[in-house]
Structures are given as structure tokens and as C-alpha cells.
N, C-alpha and C positions, 0 to 999 in steps of 0.2 A: 424565478424559482425552476428549481429542478428536482425532479423525483427519480430516484433510482431503486432498483429491487435486486435482492440476491437471496439464494436459500443456502442452508447449511450442508444438506445432504445430496445435493445434486439429483434430487429425485425422492420419492416416497420410500423410506427405509424401514424394514423390519428384521433385526437381527442381520443376516446375511443377505436377505432378498431384497432387491432394489426395482421399483418401478420407475424408470428414467424418466428425465423431464426433457422435452423436446418440442420443436415447432412441429406441430401435427394436428389433423382433422380426426377427433376422437370418434367420429360417426363412423369412420371407415377403417380406424386403427385395428390391426390384428393381433397386436402382442402386448397390449396396455400401454397406459401412458398417463402423462400428469403434466399440467402446466396453468399459466395464468392469462387470462384476457381481460382488456379494458372493457367495461360495459359503458360508462358515461364519462363525459366532461363537460362541465358549463361554467360559466362566469357571469355575473351581473354586469361588470363594466371591465374595460381594459383587456389585457390579455392579447392574443388569444392562448388558450392552453393546447398546447400541441401533444398529440398522442404518438408515441413510438410506433412504427410500423411493425415492430417484433411482436407487440401485445395488441394492437389495434386490429384484430383479426376480423375477417367477414363473415364465416360461417358461424352459426351458433355453438357448434362444438370445435371449433378450430382454436387452438391455444398456443401460446408462445412458450418455448422452453425456459426454464430458470437454470442459472448455473450458479457457482460459488463465486463470482465475480460480479460486481455491480454493473447492471446495465440499465440504461435510461428507459423510463417508463413514461413519464410526463416532462414536459417543460414549456415555458413561456418565452423563451428568446427567440426573437426573430430578427431579420435585417432591417424591417420596417421602422420608421421612426416612432417614437411613442408608444412602443410596445413593450412587452415584459412583464411589467406589474400586473397584478390580477386582483379584482376586487368581487367578493363573493364567490370565489372559486370552489367548485365541488368536483371530486372525481372518485370513480368506483372501479373495483375491479372484481373478477371472480376466479376462484381457483377450481379447476375441474380435473377430475382423474377417471381412468377406465382401467378396470382388471378383466382378464380372460378366465376361462374355467381352469387354466392350469397355474394361476398365482396361488402360490403357498398362502393359506391362511396365516393371519397374524394381525397385529396392530402396526399399521404403517404410519410413519410420523415424519415430518419435516418441520423446519422453522424457516419462515420467510421473513426478512429484514427489510423494511422500507426506510429509504434516507432522504430526506427533503432539505435542499439547501437553498436559502433565501439570500438575495442580495441586494435588496431594495430599502 
């Protein structure tokens, strides 16, 4: 199993205004930002589910950047024998954004696409 993610706008878009998506710690960010982070991944048997280091961030406000190109977020492929299949697997992600006082008012949107490929 492999799960990939991408976004349509390369950030949150409102007209010509963009809040860019990148790897950053939103707690200390000074220019606004937007991204995705892995919250949990579990399975009741088999696996394991491997989290991509791009989105498996440590701090509560650290996020991985989204782009218009698919990027791996979860997989269950390993080089160990008898791994790969997942039973009872669950994953969760969180989308976070931060604005600053100079961010123009508006309705900011993006479309995030998740693609899961199974081969078992």
C-alpha cells in the first residue's frame, strides 16, 4: 500500500493572494504558512505502516509542504520478508495554516488530493 498527496494551488489561494505551503514550524513562522502533518498511523496486524519524513514532523506546529506533484505520505513496503500487507490499518493527517496581520482578508482555498495504491 502506498498513499500519496498533492494540492492544486501550491498553497492557500484567494484571488491573487497566496499563503505558500512549505516545510516549516508555524509556531515561529513570521510570514504565514500552510501544510500537512501526520497525526497517527496504526494497524492491527501485518504492516508496518511507514510514515514519510516529509510529513511525520516532531513539533505540534511543524508541517510538511504540499506541492502540485504527488509526494509519498504513507507506505507499507519494506525490505523485510512478510511485510507490506496491512490489516486493520488507520492513518490520520492534519492540515494547519497560519496568517499574519498583513495577510489580505479573503476566502483562502485549496484542494488536497490523496491517492492510495494497493497491490496485494
